[in-house]
N, C-alpha and C positions, 0 to 999 in steps of 0.2 A: 425368306426372312432374313437370312444371313446378309444378302446384298443391301437391304434397307437399313440394317444395323450399321453396316460398314459405311454407307453413305452418310448416315446421321453422325457417325463418329467423326468422319472427315470434315464435316461441315461445323461440328462443335469445335474441333481442335482448330480449324481455320479462324472461327470467330474469336477464340481465346488469343490467338497470336495477334490478330488485327485490333482487338478491343482496346488494347493498351497503346497502339501506335498512334501517332499524331501525324496527320497529312496536312499540317499548317501550310498555308500559301504564304510563305515569308518572302518579302520583297525588300530590296535595299536600294536607296537613293542617295547619291552623292550630291550634297547641296552647296555647302560653303558660302553661307549667305549671312552677312552681318546684320545685327539688329538696327532697326530704324532709329532707335532711341540712344544707344550706345554702341559704337562700332567695334568696342572691345569684345563684345559678345558675339560669338560665331556659332551658327548652326552648321555643323560639319555634315552630318548625314541623318537620314530617317530610315527606320526599319519598321515596316508594318507587318503584323501577324494576325492570326485569326483572334488572339487574345489581347493584343496591346499594340500601341504606337510608341516607338522608342526613338528619343531624340539624343543624338550624340553632340554634345555642346563644348565649347571652349571659351574660356575667359582669358584674354590676353592683357594682363596688367600693364598699365602705362605709367603707374605711380604706386607707391605704397598705399594699401587700403584694405578695408574689410569687406568681405563678400559673404553672402549667404542667400538662400532661397526660402520662401515660406513653405511650410509643410502642406501636404495633401490636406484637403478639407478646410483650409484656412481661406478666409474670404479674399485674401490678396494672393493666393497660390496661382501658378500658372495654369492656363487651360489653352486647349486648341479649339478653334471655331472656324466656320466658313467666313467669307468676307460679309455676309449679311448678318452675322451673329444669330443665326437661327437655332443652332444647337451648340452646346459646350460639351467637350470630351475633357473629362476631369483628370488631374494629376493623380497618379497612383503611388508612385515611387520616386525617390531621389537618391542618386549614388554618386560619390566623388566630390561633393561640395557640402558645406556645412547647411544645415537645416536650422532656421531660427527656432529659438532664441540663441543657438550657437553661431559662431562666425569663424571664418577662415580669415588669417591675415596673410596677404600676399605682398609680395615686393615687386617693383618695377622690373618688367622683363619676364615674370612667372607667367606660365601658361597652366591654367587649371582645366582639366578635362573632366566632364561630368556627364551624367546620363539622367534624362527625365523620362519616365514611362508613364504614358497616358492610357485611358480607355481606348479600345481599338476604333479606328475611324473606319468608314465604310470604303470598300474598294473603289467605289465611284467617286470619291472625293479626291480630286487631282490637285487641289490648291486649298491652302488654309493659312490662318494667321495664328501665331503663337503669342499669347497675351499674358502679361503678369498683372495681377491686381483686378479691380472692379472696373466695369465698363465706365462708371461716372468719374474714374480717376485716370483715365487713359492719357491725359495730358500731363500727368506727373512723371518723374523720373523713374519709371518702371522699365523693365526690359520687354520690348515688343520686337517681333520679326513678322512683317506683313508680306503677304504674297508668296509664301513658300510653295513652289511648283513641284509636284511629283511627276517626273517625265522618266 
């Protein structure tokens, strides 16, 4: 009887220690790809986890201007999609840049580093497009980076 109790205790303690642990398969990709629509916008890197897809971005101001991004759940917010546009991965969080209706005023030569966090993309997705705005407005001056390859 004592052996069974000891074995159960060891299993229970092991479960308690591993229950709070995260075995997230985090992967990081160096990208350094400029936007198709405005080369001042650069996707520096992508981090994928079990919970999210994190894009580390830069805006390299070539003139004095106002910049901002649309908030999550806005019809004009960024999203990630495959080249066929079969599924959208929604924006969850924005850090390091103003979220509309607020704006950042930048001067020529400034570099603004910011992070966009999205729903997690599947591990099988090795290429995606980053789109700002609605599909029917793709020809407007929004920020798009197409053909991002995760290698």
